[in-house]
ZADO-1210 file (C-alpha; in nm, 4 decimals, padded with zeros to 6 digits):
<atoms>
<atom x="00.0070" y="00.0013" z="-00.0044" code="UNK" pos="1"/>
<atom x="00.1175" y="00.3476" z="-00.0860" code="UNK" pos="2"/>
<atom x="00.1028" y="00.5569" z="00.2328" code="UNK" pos="3"/>
<atom x="00.0511" y="00.9316" z="00.2232" code="UNK" pos="4"/>
<atom x="00.0510" y="01.2513" z="00.4489" code="UNK" pos="5"/>
<atom x="-00.0947" y="01.5840" z="00.3987" code="UNK" pos="6"/>
<atom x="-00.0529" y="01.9218" z="00.5895" code="UNK" pos="7"/>
<atom x="-00.1438" y="02.2736" z="00.5264" code="UNK" pos="8"/>
<atom x="-00.1205" y="02.6043" z="00.7315" code="UNK" pos="9"/>
<atom x="-00.2401" y="02.9429" z="00.6880" code="UNK" pos="10"/>
<atom x="00.0111" y="03.2263" z="00.6697" code="UNK" pos="11"/>
<atom x="00.0020" y="03.5660" z="00.7996" code="UNK" pos="12"/>
<atom x="-00.2105" y="03.6922" z="00.5327" code="UNK" pos="13"/>
<atom x="-00.5873" y="03.6260" z="00.5668" code="UNK" pos="14"/>
<atom x="-00.7515" y="03.3223" z="00.4231" code="UNK" pos="15"/>
<atom x="-00.5488" y="03.0196" z="00.3276" code="UNK" pos="16"/>
<atom x="-00.5147" y="03.0189" z="-00.0573" code="UNK" pos="17"/>
<atom x="-00.3457" y="02.6695" z="-00.0612" code="UNK" pos="18"/>
<atom x="-00.5315" y="02.3438" z="-00.0929" code="UNK" pos="19"/>
<atom x="-00.4345" y="01.9781" z="-00.1352" code="UNK" pos="20"/>
<atom x="-00.6130" y="01.6549" z="-00.1795" code="UNK" pos="21"/>
<atom x="-00.5242" y="01.2792" z="-00.2013" code="UNK" pos="22"/>
<atom x="-00.7559" y="01.0324" z="-00.3839" code="UNK" pos="23"/>
<atom x="-00.7109" y="00.6689" z="-00.3711" code="UNK" pos="24"/>
<atom x="-00.8855" y="00.4454" z="-00.6358" code="UNK" pos="25"/>
<atom x="-01.0229" y="00.0939" z="-00.5589" code="UNK" pos="26"/>
<atom x="-00.6936" y="-00.0713" z="-00.6730" code="UNK" pos="27"/>
<atom x="-00.4834" y="00.1446" z="-00.4631" code="UNK" pos="28"/>
<atom x="-00.3718" y="00.4176" z="-00.7165" code="UNK" pos="29"/>
<atom x="-00.3035" y="00.7398" z="-00.5613" code="UNK" pos="30"/>
<atom x="-00.3625" y="01.0742" z="-00.7214" code="UNK" pos="31"/>
<atom x="-00.2467" y="01.3763" z="-00.5261" code="UNK" pos="32"/>
<atom x="-00.2657" y="01.7455" z="-00.5926" code="UNK" pos="33"/>
<atom x="-00.1145" y="02.0593" z="-00.4396" code="UNK" pos="34"/>
<atom x="-00.2723" y="02.3898" z="-00.5300" code="UNK" pos="35"/>
<atom x="-00.1153" y="02.7233" z="-00.4424" code="UNK" pos="36"/>
<atom x="-00.3791" y="03.0213" z="-00.5284" code="UNK" pos="37"/>
<atom x="-00.2377" y="03.3247" z="-00.6732" code="UNK" pos="38"/>
<atom x="-00.3342" y="03.6173" z="-00.4180" code="UNK" pos="39"/>
<atom x="-00.5434" y="03.5982" z="-00.1096" code="UNK" pos="40"/>
<atom x="-00.9164" y="03.6662" z="-00.0138" code="UNK" pos="41"/>
<atom x="-01.2092" y="03.4701" z="00.0225" code="UNK" pos="42"/>
<atom x="-01.2718" y="03.3864" z="-00.3540" code="UNK" pos="43"/>
<atom x="-00.9440" y="03.2355" z="-00.3995" code="UNK" pos="44"/>
<atom x="-00.9626" y="03.0330" z="-00.0631" code="UNK" pos="45"/>
<atom x="-01.3072" y="02.9040" z="-00.1746" code="UNK" pos="46"/>
<atom x="-01.1926" y="02.7884" z="-00.5316" code="UNK" pos="47"/>
<atom x="-00.8506" y="02.6304" z="-00.4417" code="UNK" pos="48"/>
<atom x="-01.0156" y="02.3180" z="-00.2671" code="UNK" pos="49"/>
<atom x="-01.2312" y="02.2635" z="-00.5799" code="UNK" pos="50"/>
<atom x="-00.9051" y="02.2807" z="-00.8022" code="UNK" pos="51"/>
<atom x="-00.7483" y="02.0156" z="-00.5570" code="UNK" pos="52"/>
<atom x="-01.0235" y="01.7776" z="-00.5445" code="UNK" pos="53"/>
<atom x="-01.0718" y="01.7664" z="-00.9286" code="UNK" pos="54"/>
<atom x="-00.6954" y="01.7486" z="-01.0092" code="UNK" pos="55"/>
<atom x="-00.6311" y="01.4762" z="-00.7463" code="UNK" pos="56"/>
<atom x="-00.9264" y="01.2652" z="-00.8638" code="UNK" pos="57"/>
<atom x="-00.8388" y="01.3149" z="-01.2385" code="UNK" pos="58"/>
<atom x="-00.4788" y="01.2339" z="-01.1704" code="UNK" pos="59"/>
<atom x="-00.5598" y="00.9022" z="-01.0064" code="UNK" pos="60"/>
<atom x="-00.7922" y="00.7881" z="-01.3192" code="UNK" pos="61"/>
<atom x="-00.6096" y="00.9660" z="-01.6213" code="UNK" pos="62"/>
<atom x="-00.2783" y="01.0730" z="-01.4850" code="UNK" pos="63"/>
<atom x="-00.1327" y="01.4101" z="-01.3562" code="UNK" pos="64"/>
<atom x="-00.1249" y="01.5774" z="-01.6864" code="UNK" pos="65"/>
<atom x="-00.4954" y="01.5355" z="-01.7356" code="UNK" pos="66"/>
<atom x="-00.5603" y="01.6368" z="-01.3785" code="UNK" pos="67"/>
<atom x="-00.3970" y="01.9684" z="-01.4050" code="UNK" pos="68"/>
<atom x="-00.5402" y="02.0485" z="-01.7420" code="UNK" pos="69"/>
<atom x="-00.8908" y="01.9638" z="-01.6221" code="UNK" pos="70"/>
<atom x="-00.8546" y="02.1585" z="-01.3079" code="UNK" pos="71"/>
<atom x="-00.7189" y="02.4579" z="-01.5270" code="UNK" pos="72"/>
<atom x="-01.0532" y="02.4379" z="-01.7360" code="UNK" pos="73"/>
<atom x="-01.2444" y="02.5343" z="-01.4336" code="UNK" pos="74"/>
<atom x="-01.0820" y="02.8733" z="-01.4098" code="UNK" pos="75"/>
<atom x="-00.9595" y="02.9105" z="-01.7661" code="UNK" pos="76"/>
<atom x="-01.2453" y="03.1934" z="-01.8056" code="UNK" pos="77"/>
<atom x="-01.2137" y="03.4929" z="-01.5905" code="UNK" pos="78"/>
<atom x="-01.5817" y="03.5004" z="-01.5200" code="UNK" pos="79"/>
<atom x="-01.8489" y="03.7762" z="-01.5516" code="UNK" pos="80"/>
<atom x="-01.6909" y="03.9945" z="-01.2862" code="UNK" pos="81"/>
<atom x="-01.3363" y="03.9222" z="-01.4248" code="UNK" pos="82"/>
<atom x="-01.2155" y="03.8027" z="-01.1006" code="UNK" pos="83"/>
<atom x="-01.1946" y="03.4187" z="-01.1331" code="UNK" pos="84"/>
<atom x="-00.9161" y="03.2616" z="-00.9173" code="UNK" pos="85"/>
<atom x="-00.5778" y="03.1464" z="-01.0634" code="UNK" pos="86"/>
<atom x="-00.3220" y="02.9144" z="-00.9046" code="UNK" pos="87"/>
<atom x="-00.0163" y="02.7144" z="-00.9597" code="UNK" pos="88"/>
<atom x="-00.0078" y="02.3548" z="-00.9004" code="UNK" pos="89"/>
<atom x="00.1682" y="02.0232" z="-00.8849" code="UNK" pos="90"/>
<atom x="00.0181" y="01.6700" z="-00.9224" code="UNK" pos="91"/>
<atom x="00.1295" y="01.3109" z="-00.8837" code="UNK" pos="92"/>
<atom x="-00.0041" y="00.9650" z="-00.9784" code="UNK" pos="93"/>
<atom x="00.1553" y="00.6615" z="-00.7918" code="UNK" pos="94"/>
<atom x="00.0403" y="00.3207" z="-00.9026" code="UNK" pos="95"/>
<atom x="00.0728" y="00.0083" z="-00.6794" code="UNK" pos="96"/>
<atom x="00.3645" y="-00.2108" z="-00.8179" code="UNK" pos="97"/>
<atom x="00.4932" y="00.0461" z="-01.0417" code="UNK" pos="98"/>
<atom x="00.8416" y="00.1965" z="-00.9498" code="UNK" pos="99"/>
<atom x="00.7801" y="00.5351" z="-01.1047" code="UNK" pos="100"/>
<atom x="00.5685" y="00.8334" z="-00.9701" code="UNK" pos="101"/>
<atom x="00.4520" y="01.0541" z="-01.2541" code="UNK" pos="102"/>
<atom x="00.4549" y="01.4139" z="-01.1725" code="UNK" pos="103"/>
<atom x="00.3103" y="01.7169" z="-01.3618" code="UNK" pos="104"/>
<atom x="00.3496" y="02.0839" z="-01.2540" code="UNK" pos="105"/>
<atom x="00.2846" y="02.4415" z="-01.3792" code="UNK" pos="106"/>
<atom x="00.4160" y="02.7544" z="-01.2027" code="UNK" pos="107"/>
<atom x="00.6442" y="02.7346" z="-00.8907" code="UNK" pos="108"/>
<atom x="00.4771" y="02.4421" z="-00.6963" code="UNK" pos="109"/>
<atom x="00.7669" y="02.1756" z="-00.6470" code="UNK" pos="110"/>
<atom x="00.8153" y="01.8052" z="-00.6252" code="UNK" pos="111"/>
<atom x="01.1100" y="01.6393" z="-00.4469" code="UNK" pos="112"/>
<atom x="01.2255" y="01.2917" z="-00.4156" code="UNK" pos="113"/>
<atom x="01.4030" y="01.1178" z="-00.1371" code="UNK" pos="114"/>
<atom x="01.6137" y="00.8004" z="-00.1738" code="UNK" pos="115"/>
<atom x="01.7403" y="00.7500" z="00.1599" code="UNK" pos="116"/>
<atom x="02.0500" y="00.9524" z="00.1094" code="UNK" pos="117"/>
<atom x="01.9604" y="01.2697" z="-00.0802" code="UNK" pos="118"/>
<atom x="01.6866" y="01.4963" z="-00.1343" code="UNK" pos="119"/>
<atom x="01.6530" y="01.5840" z="-00.5009" code="UNK" pos="120"/>
<atom x="01.4455" y="01.8517" z="-00.6772" code="UNK" pos="121"/>
<atom x="01.2471" y="01.7201" z="-00.9746" code="UNK" pos="122"/>
<atom x="01.0903" y="02.0269" z="-01.0816" code="UNK" pos="123"/>
<atom x="01.1881" y="02.3764" z="-01.2106" code="UNK" pos="124"/>
<atom x="01.0186" y="02.7039" z="-01.1284" code="UNK" pos="125"/>
<atom x="00.8172" y="02.8385" z="-01.4128" code="UNK" pos="126"/>
<atom x="00.9069" y="03.1916" z="-01.3299" code="UNK" pos="127"/>
<atom x="01.0895" y="03.4874" z="-01.4889" code="UNK" pos="128"/>
<atom x="01.3686" y="03.4621" z="-01.2211" code="UNK" pos="129"/>
<atom x="01.4356" y="03.1031" z="-01.2975" code="UNK" pos="130"/>
<atom x="01.4517" y="03.1720" z="-01.6731" code="UNK" pos="131"/>
<atom x="01.6852" y="03.4620" z="-01.6394" code="UNK" pos="132"/>
<atom x="01.9202" y="03.2497" z="-01.4239" code="UNK" pos="133"/>
<atom x="01.9173" y="02.9767" z="-01.6772" code="UNK" pos="134"/>
<atom x="02.0304" y="03.2233" z="-01.9345" code="UNK" pos="135"/>
<atom x="02.3092" y="03.3471" z="-01.7166" code="UNK" pos="136"/>
<atom x="02.1753" y="03.6724" z="-01.5927" code="UNK" pos="137"/>
<atom x="02.3224" y="03.7878" z="-01.2657" code="UNK" pos="138"/>
<atom x="02.1621" y="03.6360" z="-00.9648" code="UNK" pos="139"/>
<atom x="02.0762" y="03.9699" z="-00.7682" code="UNK" pos="140"/>
<atom x="01.8881" y="04.0658" z="-01.0920" code="UNK" pos="141"/>
<atom x="01.7125" y="03.7514" z="-01.1513" code="UNK" pos="142"/>
<atom x="01.6108" y="03.7128" z="-00.7809" code="UNK" pos="143"/>
<atom x="01.3931" y="04.0422" z="-00.8180" code="UNK" pos="144"/>
<atom x="01.1748" y="03.8308" z="-01.1007" code="UNK" pos="145"/>
<atom x="01.1031" y="03.5365" z="-00.8654" code="UNK" pos="146"/>
<atom x="00.7589" y="03.6335" z="-00.8191" code="UNK" pos="147"/>
<atom x="00.6951" y="03.6744" z="-01.1888" code="UNK" pos="148"/>
<atom x="00.4984" y="03.3641" z="-01.3021" code="UNK" pos="149"/>
<atom x="00.5552" y="03.2652" z="-01.6610" code="UNK" pos="150"/>
<atom x="00.2463" y="03.0265" z="-01.6509" code="UNK" pos="151"/>
<atom x="-00.0300" y="02.9201" z="-01.4426" code="UNK" pos="152"/>
<atom x="-00.3168" y="02.6896" z="-01.4022" code="UNK" pos="153"/>
<atom x="-00.5687" y="02.8930" z="-01.5897" code="UNK" pos="154"/>
<atom x="-00.3197" y="02.9319" z="-01.8739" code="UNK" pos="155"/>
<atom x="-00.2189" y="02.5715" z="-01.8734" code="UNK" pos="156"/>
<atom x="-00.1533" y="02.3809" z="-02.1964" code="UNK" pos="157"/>
<atom x="00.0071" y="02.0496" z="-02.2774" code="UNK" pos="158"/>
<atom x="00.3138" y="02.2585" z="-02.3739" code="UNK" pos="159"/>
<atom x="00.3401" y="02.4474" z="-02.0213" code="UNK" pos="160"/>
<atom x="00.2563" y="02.1651" z="-01.7947" code="UNK" pos="161"/>
<atom x="00.5789" y="01.9796" z="-01.7512" code="UNK" pos="162"/>
<atom x="00.6366" y="01.6043" z="-01.6779" code="UNK" pos="163"/>
<atom x="00.8840" y="01.4284" z="-01.4705" code="UNK" pos="164"/>
<atom x="00.9075" y="01.0558" z="-01.3596" code="UNK" pos="165"/>
<atom x="01.0519" y="00.9966" z="-00.9963" code="UNK" pos="166"/>
<atom x="01.1846" y="00.6408" z="-00.9082" code="UNK" pos="167"/>
<atom x="01.2526" y="00.7524" z="-00.5369" code="UNK" pos="168"/>
<atom x="01.0263" y="00.5780" z="-00.2937" code="UNK" pos="169"/>
<atom x="00.9432" y="00.9000" z="-00.0990" code="UNK" pos="170"/>
<atom x="00.7903" y="01.1925" z="-00.3023" code="UNK" pos="171"/>
<atom x="00.7073" y="01.5314" z="-00.1627" code="UNK" pos="172"/>
<atom x="00.4755" y="01.8024" z="-00.3172" code="UNK" pos="173"/>
<atom x="00.5054" y="02.1538" z="-00.1710" code="UNK" pos="174"/>
<atom x="00.3778" y="02.5025" z="-00.2180" code="UNK" pos="175"/>
<atom x="00.6424" y="02.7855" z="-00.2054" code="UNK" pos="176"/>
<atom x="00.5407" y="02.8630" z="00.1530" code="UNK" pos="177"/>
<atom x="00.7362" y="02.5645" z="00.2229" code="UNK" pos="178"/>
<atom x="01.0355" y="02.5447" z="-00.0072" code="UNK" pos="179"/>
<atom x="01.0909" y="02.9309" z="00.0134" code="UNK" pos="180"/>
<atom x="01.0584" y="02.9436" z="00.3843" code="UNK" pos="181"/>
<atom x="01.2235" y="02.6290" z="00.5164" code="UNK" pos="182"/>
<atom x="01.5950" y="02.6180" z="00.4690" code="UNK" pos="183"/>
<atom x="01.7083" y="02.3404" z="00.2422" code="UNK" pos="184"/>
<atom x="01.9370" y="02.1756" z="00.5204" code="UNK" pos="185"/>
<atom x="01.6278" y="02.1782" z="00.7639" code="UNK" pos="186"/>
<atom x="01.4144" y="02.0399" z="00.4987" code="UNK" pos="187"/>
<atom x="01.6718" y="01.7602" z="00.4307" code="UNK" pos="188"/>
<atom x="01.7077" y="01.7011" z="00.8146" code="UNK" pos="189"/>
<atom x="01.3167" y="01.6584" z="00.8608" code="UNK" pos="190"/>
<atom x="01.2944" y="01.4198" z="00.5630" code="UNK" pos="191"/>
<atom x="01.5617" y="01.2020" z="00.6951" code="UNK" pos="192"/>
<atom x="01.4012" y="01.1802" z="01.0420" code="UNK" pos="193"/>
<atom x="01.0434" y="01.1264" z="00.9277" code="UNK" pos="194"/>
<atom x="01.0874" y="00.9305" z="00.5831" code="UNK" pos="195"/>
<atom x="00.8978" y="00.6430" z="00.7361" code="UNK" pos="196"/>
<atom x="00.6009" y="00.8483" z="00.8708" code="UNK" pos="197"/>
<atom x="00.4328" y="01.0552" z="00.5828" code="UNK" pos="198"/>
<atom x="00.1868" y="01.2358" z="00.7888" code="UNK" pos="199"/>
<atom x="00.4339" y="01.3201" z="01.0470" code="UNK" pos="200"/>
<atom x="00.6819" y="01.4543" z="00.7710" code="UNK" pos="201"/>
<atom x="00.3996" y="01.6629" z="00.5917" code="UNK" pos="202"/>
<atom x="00.3195" y="01.8284" z="00.9228" code="UNK" pos="203"/>
<atom x="00.6663" y="01.8972" z="01.0216" code="UNK" pos="204"/>
<atom x="00.7531" y="02.0478" z="00.6764" code="UNK" pos="205"/>
<atom x="00.4736" y="02.2897" z="00.7098" code="UNK" pos="206"/>
<atom x="00.5365" y="02.3693" z="01.0777" code="UNK" pos="207"/>
<atom x="00.8964" y="02.4536" z="00.9934" code="UNK" pos="208"/>
<atom x="00.8072" y="02.7612" z="00.7648" code="UNK" pos="209"/>
<atom x="00.9660" y="03.0877" z="00.9226" code="UNK" pos="210"/>
<atom x="00.8696" y="03.4500" z="00.8905" code="UNK" pos="211"/>
<atom x="01.0746" y="03.6248" z="00.6325" code="UNK" pos="212"/>
<atom x="01.2611" y="03.9604" z="00.7183" code="UNK" pos="213"/>
<atom x="00.9430" y="04.1722" z="00.6725" code="UNK" pos="214"/>
<atom x="00.7555" y="03.9385" z="00.9202" code="UNK" pos="215"/>
<atom x="00.5584" y="03.7622" z="00.6449" code="UNK" pos="216"/>
<atom x="00.5009" y="03.3944" z="00.6232" code="UNK" pos="217"/>
<atom x="00.3024" y="03.2465" z="00.3252" code="UNK" pos="218"/>
<atom x="00.0484" y="02.9730" z="00.3399" code="UNK" pos="219"/>
<atom x="00.2349" y="02.6363" z="00.3433" code="UNK" pos="220"/>
<atom x="00.1181" y="02.3157" z="00.2226" code="UNK" pos="221"/>
<atom x="00.2759" y="01.9768" z="00.1698" code="UNK" pos="222"/>
<atom x="00.1806" y="01.6051" z="00.0537" code="UNK" pos="223"/>
<atom x="00.4021" y="01.3097" z="00.1018" code="UNK" pos="224"/>
<atom x="00.3685" y="00.9912" z="-00.0878" code="UNK" pos="225"/>
<atom x="00.5697" y="00.6931" z="00.0169" code="UNK" pos="226"/>
<atom x="00.6000" y="00.3669" z="-00.1583" code="UNK" pos="227"/>
<atom x="00.6599" y="00.0257" z="00.0369" code="UNK" pos="228"/>
<atom x="00.9940" y="-00.1356" z="00.0228" code="UNK" pos="229"/>
<atom x="01.0290" y="-00.3906" z="-00.2457" code="UNK" pos="230"/>
</atoms>
């Protein structure tokens, strides 16, 4: 059986714009989705759980690419008031007996893998800052553009939802409230300590998010998927 853990914590801004869902099929296949709503407010916090539910259920049945594209259709139109929510997301499907967890993502939500020795990042952030760094722009300049998204769930297409296959037994999905506000060495220590307890690990990662220099802490959400030992 594939075991899972899920945790989320509201940040210092009003309303939790993050959401996450794990859905398990009758045969044990697991679909999981982490949604990070763009902006804050009641509208986004109401919509994010719907996006997570749809993405997780479709990911389990049809794969995470279909899961994210389907969820994206729910917010692809701005609506009559022009205020429809948008988000970034990462989704996964793990099938019992298969040694690869399939990951799809859009935006700056992330997926990590742990093989018992090292914590590996398997996704790249779809931000202007990341693109500038990849093209050799100075780090201090690129850093100023890390909050500029190049794509999002509402604009998702087959060409902008990327895919990765992870062979590690432990897979972690996070919003930027975790990976931007938990130091890499702290994250690795927590994974090493709680690798055999997915729920404990998810809660520890979310709890470890710290205030930044301006006293701001983002919403933090994590899902952990753990395959049994062969």
